[in-house]
A tleap script that builds the chain and sets N, CA, C and O, in Angstrom:
source leaprc.protein.ff14SB
mol = sequence {
  NSER GLU TYR THR SER ALA PRO SER MET ASP
  LEU LEU LEU SER ALA THR LYS HIE VAL LEU
  PRO ASP HIE ALA SER SER ILE GLN GLU PRO
  THR ASN THR ALA PRO ALA ALA PRO PRO SER
  SER PRO PRO LYS LYS LYS ALA PRO PRO MET
  SER GLN ASP GLN VAL ALA TYR LEU ARG ASN
  TRP ILE ILE GLU HIE ALA SER ASN PRO TYR
  PRO THR PRO GLU GLU LYS ASP VAL MET ILE
  GLU PHE LEU GLY ILE GLU ARG LYS ARG LEU
  ASP SER TRP LEU VAL ARG ASN ARG ARG ALA
  LEU LEU GLY GLY ASP ARG GLU CILE
}
set mol.1.N position { 17.726 -34.523 17.284 }
set mol.1.CA position { 18.027 -34.776 15.883 }
set mol.1.C position { 18.086 -34.440 15.581 }
set mol.1.O position { 17.174 -33.692 15.228 }
set mol.2.N position { 19.616 -34.357 15.046 }
set mol.2.CA position { 20.267 -33.001 13.769 }
set mol.2.C position { 20.109 -32.956 12.856 }
set mol.2.O position { 19.991 -33.955 12.146 }
set mol.3.N position { 20.007 -31.332 12.308 }
set mol.3.CA position { 19.619 -31.023 11.156 }
set mol.3.C position { 20.246 -31.327 9.333 }
set mol.3.O position { 21.177 -30.878 8.664 }
set mol.4.N position { 19.590 -31.914 9.195 }
set mol.4.CA position { 21.016 -32.039 8.550 }
set mol.4.C position { 20.393 -30.964 6.901 }
set mol.4.O position { 19.166 -30.885 6.842 }
set mol.5.N position { 20.990 -30.409 6.001 }
set mol.5.CA position { 20.767 -28.687 5.031 }
set mol.5.C position { 20.495 -30.080 3.797 }
set mol.5.O position { 20.523 -31.303 3.662 }
set mol.6.N position { 20.211 -28.700 3.058 }
set mol.6.CA position { 19.100 -29.447 2.006 }
set mol.6.C position { 19.464 -29.098 0.651 }
set mol.6.O position { 19.757 -27.958 0.294 }
set mol.7.N position { 19.430 -30.229 -0.167 }
set mol.7.CA position { 20.707 -30.901 -1.183 }
set mol.7.C position { 20.871 -29.939 -2.538 }
set mol.7.O position { 19.954 -29.911 -3.359 }
set mol.8.N position { 21.795 -29.341 -2.684 }
set mol.8.CA position { 21.999 -28.725 -3.330 }
set mol.8.C position { 21.294 -29.653 -5.023 }
set mol.8.O position { 20.948 -30.704 -5.563 }
set mol.9.N position { 21.543 -27.820 -5.149 }
set mol.9.CA position { 20.511 -28.242 -6.810 }
set mol.9.C position { 20.992 -28.832 -7.243 }
set mol.9.O position { 20.435 -29.754 -7.839 }
set mol.10.N position { 22.743 -28.647 -7.226 }
set mol.10.CA position { 23.384 -29.660 -8.835 }
set mol.10.C position { 23.580 -31.745 -8.099 }
set mol.10.O position { 24.211 -32.724 -8.496 }
set mol.11.N position { 22.777 -31.516 -7.104 }
set mol.11.CA position { 22.306 -33.119 -6.466 }
set mol.11.C position { 21.443 -33.637 -6.642 }
set mol.11.O position { 21.214 -34.847 -6.634 }
set mol.12.N position { 20.344 -32.125 -6.978 }
set mol.12.CA position { 18.431 -32.066 -7.065 }
set mol.12.C position { 18.878 -32.128 -9.027 }
set mol.12.O position { 18.809 -30.916 -9.231 }
set mol.13.N position { 19.102 -32.496 -9.865 }
set mol.13.CA position { 19.459 -31.618 -10.943 }
set mol.13.C position { 19.768 -32.898 -11.394 }
set mol.13.O position { 19.286 -32.927 -12.526 }
set mol.14.N position { 20.615 -34.641 -11.030 }
set mol.14.CA position { 21.498 -35.100 -11.545 }
set mol.14.C position { 21.264 -36.681 -11.380 }
set mol.14.O position { 21.634 -37.637 -12.062 }
set mol.15.N position { 20.247 -36.543 -9.808 }
set mol.15.CA position { 19.407 -37.678 -9.110 }
set mol.15.C position { 18.276 -37.151 -10.444 }
set mol.15.O position { 18.873 -37.535 -11.450 }
set mol.16.N position { 17.183 -36.586 -10.835 }
set mol.16.CA position { 16.213 -36.119 -12.141 }
set mol.16.C position { 16.519 -36.824 -12.344 }
set mol.16.O position { 16.346 -38.001 -12.026 }
set mol.17.N position { 17.633 -35.817 -13.542 }
set mol.17.CA position { 17.747 -37.210 -14.459 }
set mol.17.C position { 18.058 -39.035 -14.685 }
set mol.17.O position { 17.995 -39.822 -15.630 }
set mol.18.N position { 18.335 -39.091 -13.536 }
set mol.18.CA position { 18.319 -40.609 -13.452 }
set mol.18.C position { 16.998 -40.914 -12.838 }
set mol.18.O position { 17.297 -41.323 -11.715 }
set mol.19.N position { 16.443 -40.926 -12.887 }
set mol.19.CA position { 14.995 -40.963 -12.077 }
set mol.19.C position { 13.928 -40.690 -14.398 }
set mol.19.O position { 13.161 -41.307 -15.137 }
set mol.20.N position { 14.659 -39.500 -14.377 }
set mol.20.CA position { 13.452 -38.694 -15.833 }
set mol.20.C position { 14.268 -39.524 -16.935 }
set mol.20.O position { 13.853 -38.979 -17.958 }
set mol.21.N position { 15.357 -40.708 -17.444 }
set mol.21.CA position { 16.011 -39.858 -18.461 }
set mol.21.C position { 15.585 -39.657 -19.626 }
set mol.21.O position { 16.309 -38.968 -20.344 }
set mol.22.N position { 14.582 -40.061 -20.072 }
set mol.22.CA position { 13.825 -39.391 -21.327 }
set mol.22.C position { 13.624 -37.883 -21.222 }
set mol.22.O position { 13.805 -37.023 -22.083 }
set mol.23.N position { 13.030 -37.718 -19.429 }
set mol.23.CA position { 13.347 -35.761 -20.410 }
set mol.23.C position { 14.412 -35.624 -19.586 }
set mol.23.O position { 14.364 -34.667 -18.814 }
set mol.24.N position { 15.053 -36.099 -19.559 }
set mol.24.CA position { 16.982 -35.663 -18.954 }
set mol.24.C position { 17.338 -34.320 -19.850 }
set mol.24.O position { 17.889 -33.334 -19.361 }
set mol.25.N position { 16.837 -34.457 -21.594 }
set mol.25.CA position { 17.534 -33.193 -21.915 }
set mol.25.C position { 16.990 -31.998 -22.292 }
set mol.25.O position { 17.521 -31.016 -22.812 }
set mol.26.N position { 15.131 -32.349 -21.751 }
set mol.26.CA position { 14.815 -30.904 -21.665 }
set mol.26.C position { 15.300 -30.075 -20.601 }
set mol.26.O position { 15.149 -28.869 -20.794 }
set mol.27.N position { 15.898 -30.452 -19.419 }
set mol.27.CA position { 16.667 -30.404 -17.825 }
set mol.27.C position { 16.892 -29.281 -18.212 }
set mol.27.O position { 16.376 -29.053 -19.307 }
set mol.28.N position { 17.576 -28.280 -17.684 }
set mol.28.CA position { 18.716 -27.083 -17.315 }
set mol.28.C position { 18.807 -26.693 -16.418 }
set mol.28.O position { 17.976 -26.423 -15.551 }
set mol.29.N position { 20.894 -26.494 -16.530 }
set mol.29.CA position { 21.125 -26.244 -15.543 }
set mol.29.C position { 20.998 -25.052 -15.571 }
set mol.29.O position { 21.090 -24.351 -16.578 }
set mol.30.N position { 20.722 -24.615 -14.229 }
set mol.30.CA position { 20.743 -22.678 -13.430 }
set mol.30.C position { 21.329 -21.865 -13.698 }
set mol.30.O position { 20.779 -21.483 -14.731 }
set mol.31.N position { 21.864 -21.446 -13.581 }
set mol.31.CA position { 22.145 -20.054 -14.458 }
set mol.31.C position { 21.564 -18.472 -13.651 }
set mol.31.O position { 20.497 -17.932 -13.360 }
set mol.32.N position { 23.413 -18.141 -13.517 }
set mol.32.CA position { 23.500 -17.578 -12.866 }
set mol.32.C position { 22.286 -15.925 -12.708 }
set mol.32.O position { 22.237 -15.023 -11.872 }
set mol.33.N position { 21.628 -16.169 -13.755 }
set mol.33.CA position { 21.407 -14.534 -14.381 }
set mol.33.C position { 19.822 -14.617 -13.515 }
set mol.33.O position { 19.059 -15.501 -13.126 }
set mol.34.N position { 19.922 -12.520 -13.498 }
set mol.34.CA position { 18.506 -13.263 -12.038 }
set mol.34.C position { 17.542 -11.840 -13.659 }
set mol.34.O position { 17.667 -10.812 -14.324 }
set mol.35.N position { 16.471 -13.339 -13.237 }
set mol.35.CA position { 15.407 -12.154 -14.240 }
set mol.35.C position { 15.113 -10.832 -14.655 }
set mol.35.O position { 15.383 -10.061 -13.735 }
set mol.36.N position { 14.579 -10.120 -15.864 }
set mol.36.CA position { 15.372 -9.014 -15.535 }
set mol.36.C position { 14.219 -7.685 -14.560 }
set mol.36.O position { 13.004 -7.491 -14.531 }
set mol.37.N position { 15.051 -7.231 -14.096 }
set mol.37.CA position { 13.822 -5.836 -13.225 }
set mol.37.C position { 12.696 -5.153 -14.297 }
set mol.37.O position { 12.944 -4.718 -15.422 }
set mol.38.N position { 11.630 -5.183 -13.737 }
set mol.38.CA position { 10.799 -4.287 -14.258 }
set mol.38.C position { 11.348 -3.078 -13.772 }
set mol.38.O position { 12.137 -2.783 -12.874 }
set mol.39.N position { 10.309 -2.094 -15.142 }
set mol.39.CA position { 10.739 -0.759 -15.331 }
set mol.39.C position { 10.348 0.422 -14.414 }
set mol.39.O position { 9.228 0.932 -14.420 }
set mol.40.N position { 11.324 0.791 -13.663 }
set mol.40.CA position { 11.413 1.902 -11.938 }
set mol.40.C position { 10.402 2.730 -12.463 }
set mol.40.O position { 10.310 3.140 -13.620 }
set mol.41.N position { 9.602 2.953 -11.450 }
set mol.41.CA position { 8.296 4.128 -11.740 }
set mol.41.C position { 9.344 5.169 -10.821 }
set mol.41.O position { 10.045 4.897 -9.846 }
set mol.42.N position { 9.166 6.325 -11.471 }
set mol.42.CA position { 9.533 7.450 -10.674 }
set mol.42.C position { 8.903 7.573 -9.103 }
set mol.42.O position { 7.712 7.778 -8.866 }
set mol.43.N position { 10.046 7.390 -8.008 }
set mol.43.CA position { 9.719 7.353 -6.530 }
set mol.43.C position { 8.206 8.841 -6.476 }
set mol.43.O position { 8.091 9.905 -7.085 }
set mol.44.N position { 7.458 8.241 -5.588 }
set mol.44.CA position { 5.774 9.486 -5.492 }
set mol.44.C position { 6.608 10.645 -4.951 }
set mol.44.O position { 7.737 10.967 -4.582 }
set mol.45.N position { 5.410 11.056 -5.124 }
set mol.45.CA position { 6.483 12.226 -4.811 }
set mol.45.C position { 5.571 12.940 -3.695 }
set mol.45.O position { 4.770 13.784 -4.096 }
set mol.46.N position { 5.653 12.608 -2.086 }
set mol.46.CA position { 4.787 12.996 -1.224 }
set mol.46.C position { 4.223 14.784 -1.070 }
set mol.46.O position { 4.937 15.747 -0.792 }
set mol.47.N position { 3.272 14.782 -1.253 }
set mol.47.CA position { 3.038 16.191 -1.234 }
set mol.47.C position { 2.585 16.568 -0.109 }
set mol.47.O position { 2.310 15.798 0.811 }
set mol.48.N position { 2.456 17.922 -0.082 }
set mol.48.CA position { 3.832 19.230 1.176 }
set mol.48.C position { 2.212 18.616 2.199 }
set mol.48.O position { 1.143 18.129 1.830 }
set mol.49.N position { 2.786 18.966 3.560 }
set mol.49.CA position { 1.830 19.523 4.506 }
set mol.49.C position { 1.084 20.403 4.170 }
set mol.49.O position { 1.237 21.467 3.570 }
set mol.50.N position { -0.196 19.605 4.833 }
set mol.50.CA position { -1.479 21.076 4.736 }
set mol.50.C position { -1.034 22.234 5.444 }
set mol.50.O position { -0.328 22.328 6.448 }
set mol.51.N position { -1.712 23.301 4.559 }
set mol.51.CA position { -1.719 25.427 6.007 }
set mol.51.C position { -3.080 25.385 7.086 }
set mol.51.O position { -4.256 25.077 7.280 }
set mol.52.N position { -1.989 25.896 7.520 }
set mol.52.CA position { -2.307 25.940 8.843 }
set mol.52.C position { -3.783 26.511 8.747 }
set mol.52.O position { -4.373 25.943 9.667 }
set mol.53.N position { -4.654 27.326 8.115 }
set mol.53.CA position { -5.822 27.695 6.917 }
set mol.53.C position { -5.765 25.865 6.111 }
set mol.53.O position { -5.859 26.139 4.915 }
set mol.54.N position { -5.726 25.254 6.149 }
set mol.54.CA position { -7.194 24.275 5.118 }
set mol.54.C position { -7.058 23.442 6.487 }
set mol.54.O position { -8.050 22.713 6.457 }
set mol.55.N position { -6.405 23.185 7.586 }
set mol.55.CA position { -6.462 22.898 8.140 }
set mol.55.C position { -7.379 22.452 9.492 }
set mol.55.O position { -7.642 21.460 10.172 }
set mol.56.N position { -7.701 24.015 9.385 }
set mol.56.CA position { -8.847 25.096 10.696 }
set mol.56.C position { -9.884 24.972 10.218 }
set mol.56.O position { -10.966 24.690 10.732 }
set mol.57.N position { -9.428 25.311 8.549 }
set mol.57.CA position { -11.287 24.668 7.704 }
set mol.57.C position { -11.842 23.432 8.112 }
set mol.57.O position { -12.956 23.172 8.567 }
set mol.58.N position { -10.809 22.681 7.854 }
set mol.58.CA position { -11.728 21.160 8.156 }
set mol.58.C position { -11.933 20.798 9.175 }
set mol.58.O position { -12.987 20.170 9.274 }
set mol.59.N position { -11.011 20.986 10.605 }
set mol.59.CA position { -10.978 20.351 12.269 }
set mol.59.C position { -12.636 20.998 12.650 }
set mol.59.O position { -13.399 20.323 13.341 }
set mol.60.N position { -13.214 22.919 11.882 }
set mol.60.CA position { -14.539 23.634 12.468 }
set mol.60.C position { -15.501 22.931 12.022 }
set mol.60.O position { -16.572 22.710 12.587 }
set mol.61.N position { -14.857 22.265 10.170 }
set mol.61.CA position { -15.947 21.844 9.800 }
set mol.61.C position { -16.656 20.839 11.079 }
set mol.61.O position { -17.670 21.128 11.715 }
set mol.62.N position { -15.797 19.573 11.245 }
set mol.62.CA position { -15.570 18.397 12.005 }
set mol.62.C position { -16.745 18.704 13.307 }
set mol.62.O position { -17.729 18.053 13.657 }
set mol.63.N position { -16.089 20.130 13.884 }
set mol.63.CA position { -16.055 20.266 15.181 }
set mol.63.C position { -18.598 20.666 14.816 }
set mol.63.O position { -19.507 20.641 15.645 }
set mol.64.N position { -18.641 20.968 13.129 }
set mol.64.CA position { -19.739 21.701 13.790 }
set mol.64.C position { -20.806 20.797 12.961 }
set mol.64.O position { -21.994 21.030 12.738 }
set mol.65.N position { -20.048 19.751 12.596 }
set mol.65.CA position { -21.285 18.805 12.193 }
set mol.65.C position { -21.054 16.670 13.040 }
set mol.65.O position { -21.293 15.551 12.585 }
set mol.66.N position { -20.317 17.371 14.791 }
set mol.66.CA position { -19.724 16.448 15.291 }
set mol.66.C position { -20.691 15.993 15.547 }
set mol.66.O position { -20.292 14.959 16.084 }
set mol.67.N position { -22.643 15.915 15.623 }
set mol.67.CA position { -23.593 14.665 14.741 }
set mol.67.C position { -23.423 13.819 13.722 }
set mol.67.O position { -23.852 12.704 13.424 }
set mol.68.N position { -22.640 14.671 13.217 }
set mol.68.CA position { -22.248 14.058 11.824 }
set mol.68.C position { -21.474 14.099 11.121 }
set mol.68.O position { -21.669 14.622 10.024 }
set mol.69.N position { -20.205 13.531 11.487 }
set mol.69.CA position { -18.978 14.344 11.055 }
set mol.69.C position { -18.328 14.092 9.217 }
set mol.69.O position { -17.274 14.462 8.701 }
set mol.70.N position { -19.865 13.079 8.472 }
set mol.70.CA position { -19.718 12.614 7.022 }
set mol.70.C position { -19.676 13.781 6.436 }
set mol.70.O position { -20.199 14.622 7.167 }
set mol.71.N position { -19.230 14.292 5.290 }
set mol.71.CA position { -19.656 15.009 4.128 }
set mol.71.C position { -20.154 13.813 3.395 }
set mol.71.O position { -19.747 12.699 3.065 }
set mol.72.N position { -21.662 14.855 3.248 }
set mol.72.CA position { -22.120 14.223 1.588 }
set mol.72.C position { -20.740 13.931 0.529 }
set mol.72.O position { -19.634 14.319 0.904 }
set mol.73.N position { -20.861 13.398 -0.480 }
set mol.73.CA position { -20.280 12.948 -1.945 }
set mol.73.C position { -19.380 14.919 -2.527 }
set mol.73.O position { -18.250 15.303 -2.830 }
set mol.74.N position { -21.372 15.835 -2.319 }
set mol.74.CA position { -21.578 17.278 -2.586 }
set mol.74.C position { -20.521 18.438 -2.457 }
set mol.74.O position { -20.033 19.296 -3.193 }
set mol.75.N position { -20.366 17.843 -0.560 }
set mol.75.CA position { -19.640 18.614 0.308 }
set mol.75.C position { -18.767 18.468 0.069 }
set mol.75.O position { -18.031 19.446 -0.062 }
set mol.76.N position { -17.927 16.258 -0.294 }
set mol.76.CA position { -16.420 16.922 -0.431 }
set mol.76.C position { -16.315 17.674 -1.321 }
set mol.76.O position { -15.531 18.593 -1.085 }
set mol.77.N position { -16.917 17.691 -2.564 }
set mol.77.CA position { -16.027 18.885 -3.666 }
set mol.77.C position { -16.094 19.725 -3.828 }
set mol.77.O position { -15.561 20.121 -4.864 }
set mol.78.N position { -17.061 21.082 -2.627 }
set mol.78.CA position { -17.092 22.173 -2.336 }
set mol.78.C position { -15.233 21.714 -1.483 }
set mol.78.O position { -14.280 22.266 -2.032 }
set mol.79.N position { -15.087 21.292 -0.931 }
set mol.79.CA position { -14.307 21.737 0.100 }
set mol.79.C position { -12.729 21.269 -0.499 }
set mol.79.O position { -11.697 21.794 -0.079 }
set mol.80.N position { -12.750 20.305 -1.440 }
set mol.80.CA position { -11.800 19.239 -2.262 }
set mol.80.C position { -11.281 21.163 -3.290 }
set mol.80.O position { -10.265 21.833 -3.478 }
set mol.81.N position { -12.649 21.230 -3.606 }
set mol.81.CA position { -12.153 22.544 -4.651 }
set mol.81.C position { -11.365 24.642 -3.697 }
set mol.81.O position { -10.588 25.585 -3.841 }
set mol.82.N position { -12.450 24.022 -2.824 }
set mol.82.CA position { -12.141 25.281 -2.223 }
set mol.82.C position { -10.374 25.118 -1.411 }
set mol.82.O position { -9.406 25.844 -1.639 }
set mol.83.N position { -10.449 23.860 -0.403 }
set mol.83.CA position { -9.191 23.223 -0.491 }
set mol.83.C position { -7.642 24.153 -0.680 }
set mol.83.O position { -6.790 24.864 -0.147 }
set mol.84.N position { -8.449 22.993 -2.728 }
set mol.84.CA position { -7.404 22.953 -3.621 }
set mol.84.C position { -6.486 21.205 -3.528 }
set mol.84.O position { -5.336 20.844 -3.779 }
set mol.85.N position { -7.105 20.860 -3.284 }
set mol.85.CA position { -7.168 18.896 -2.074 }
set mol.85.C position { -7.629 17.862 -2.761 }
set mol.85.O position { -8.809 17.628 -3.022 }
set mol.86.N position { -6.429 17.067 -3.135 }
set mol.86.CA position { -7.187 16.275 -4.090 }
set mol.86.C position { -8.405 15.615 -2.795 }
set mol.86.O position { -8.613 15.968 -1.634 }
set mol.87.N position { -9.193 14.228 -3.900 }
set mol.87.CA position { -10.471 13.528 -2.990 }
set mol.87.C position { -9.603 12.677 -1.882 }
set mol.87.O position { -9.335 12.966 -0.716 }
set mol.88.N position { -9.391 11.964 -2.368 }
set mol.88.CA position { -7.990 10.795 -0.865 }
set mol.88.C position { -7.082 11.264 -0.729 }
set mol.88.O position { -6.032 10.625 -0.805 }
set mol.89.N position { -7.119 12.703 -0.446 }
set mol.89.CA position { -6.494 13.533 0.631 }
set mol.89.C position { -7.204 13.818 1.700 }
set mol.89.O position { -6.983 13.591 2.890 }
set mol.90.N position { -8.214 14.418 1.080 }
set mol.90.CA position { -9.408 14.955 1.877 }
set mol.90.C position { -10.141 13.816 2.396 }
set mol.90.O position { -10.782 14.217 3.367 }
set mol.91.N position { -10.409 12.175 2.129 }
set mol.91.CA position { -10.448 11.512 3.144 }
set mol.91.C position { -10.005 10.712 3.675 }
set mol.91.O position { -10.716 10.015 4.400 }
set mol.92.N position { -8.748 10.484 3.556 }
set mol.92.CA position { -7.845 10.532 5.033 }
set mol.92.C position { -8.209 10.816 5.597 }
set mol.92.O position { -8.954 10.325 6.446 }
set mol.93.N position { -7.499 12.765 5.209 }
set mol.93.CA position { -7.885 13.223 6.763 }
set mol.93.C position { -8.790 13.187 7.523 }
set mol.93.O position { -8.935 13.631 8.662 }
set mol.94.N position { -10.169 11.980 6.063 }
set mol.94.CA position { -11.900 12.694 7.429 }
set mol.94.C position { -10.918 12.146 8.621 }
set mol.94.O position { -10.442 12.749 9.583 }
set mol.95.N position { -10.791 10.805 8.214 }
set mol.95.CA position { -10.931 8.935 9.055 }
set mol.95.C position { -9.966 9.574 10.178 }
set mol.95.O position { -10.398 9.742 11.319 }
set mol.96.N position { -8.415 9.988 9.762 }
set mol.96.CA position { -7.736 9.648 10.443 }
set mol.96.C position { -8.267 11.652 11.538 }
set mol.96.O position { -7.310 12.426 11.511 }
set mol.97.N position { -8.822 11.902 11.865 }
set mol.97.CA position { -9.338 12.915 12.435 }
set mol.97.C position { -10.424 12.609 12.785 }
set mol.97.O position { -9.992 12.343 13.906 }
set mol.98.N position { -11.297 12.428 12.860 }
set mol.98.CA position { -12.997 12.577 12.809 }
set mol.98.C position { -12.355 11.974 14.755 }
set mol.98.O position { -12.457 12.545 15.841 }
set mol.99.N position { -12.018 11.237 14.537 }
set mol.99.CA position { -11.789 10.334 15.938 }
set mol.99.C position { -10.926 11.002 16.934 }
set mol.99.O position { -11.279 11.049 18.112 }
set mol.100.N position { -9.727 11.563 16.499 }
set mol.100.CA position { -8.788 11.858 16.820 }
set mol.100.C position { -10.019 13.136 17.731 }
set mol.100.O position { -10.274 12.932 18.918 }
set mol.101.N position { -10.698 14.452 16.936 }
set mol.101.CA position { -10.675 15.036 17.162 }
set mol.101.C position { -12.321 14.889 18.865 }
set mol.101.O position { -12.193 15.057 20.078 }
set mol.102.N position { -13.763 14.474 17.896 }
set mol.102.CA position { -14.613 13.969 18.720 }
set mol.102.C position { -14.741 12.509 19.426 }
set mol.102.O position { -15.778 11.904 19.700 }
set mol.103.N position { -13.095 12.030 19.691 }
set mol.103.CA position { -13.499 11.149 19.961 }
set mol.103.C position { -13.669 9.452 19.868 }
set mol.103.O position { -14.388 8.978 18.989 }
set mol.104.N position { -12.976 8.603 20.808 }
set mol.104.CA position { -13.133 6.777 20.114 }
set mol.104.C position { -14.541 6.903 20.297 }
set mol.104.O position { -15.225 6.144 19.610 }
set mol.105.N position { -15.085 7.623 21.003 }
set mol.105.CA position { -16.449 5.879 21.995 }
set mol.105.C position { -17.675 6.592 21.048 }
set mol.105.O position { -18.744 6.894 21.578 }
set mol.106.N position { -17.452 6.807 19.765 }
set mol.106.CA position { -18.733 7.075 19.490 }
set mol.106.C position { -19.361 5.655 19.257 }
set mol.106.O position { -18.694 4.628 19.381 }
set mol.107.N position { -20.808 5.666 18.881 }
set mol.107.CA position { -21.431 4.507 17.962 }
set mol.107.C position { -21.689 5.176 17.009 }
set mol.107.O position { -22.347 6.210 16.889 }
set mol.108.N position { -21.036 4.433 16.164 }
set mol.108.CA position { -21.458 4.857 14.363 }
set mol.108.C position { -23.154 3.795 13.500 }
set mol.108.O position { -23.492 4.014 12.336 }
savepdb mol mol.pdb
quit
C-alpha cells in the first residue's frame, strides 16, 4: 500500500464548513502567530565542585558508618552547617557515593 500524506489544514477547514454550515462562522482560519513564550527564568547556576576537604569529610563519615551509612536528620543538619552546603546537595552526594564507596551488593 502506498502512503498518502495527511490532508492540508485548508482542506480540513473547507470540509468542516460544508459538514457543519451552522457553525461555519465560529471556525477561525489558522494564523501563523506562535503562542507567547513563557517568561524565561535566569539559567540555573551550577554549584562549584565540593572541596577536597568536604569530600574527604563525607567519605570518612560513610566509611566510619559503613554498617548504617544513613545519617539521621540531626546528623545531616550538623554536616550541612559544618560543610556549608545545601541539604539537597548532601542527600544527592550520599546517594551517589554510598554505593561507590561501600560496594553495590549490600542489602538494605
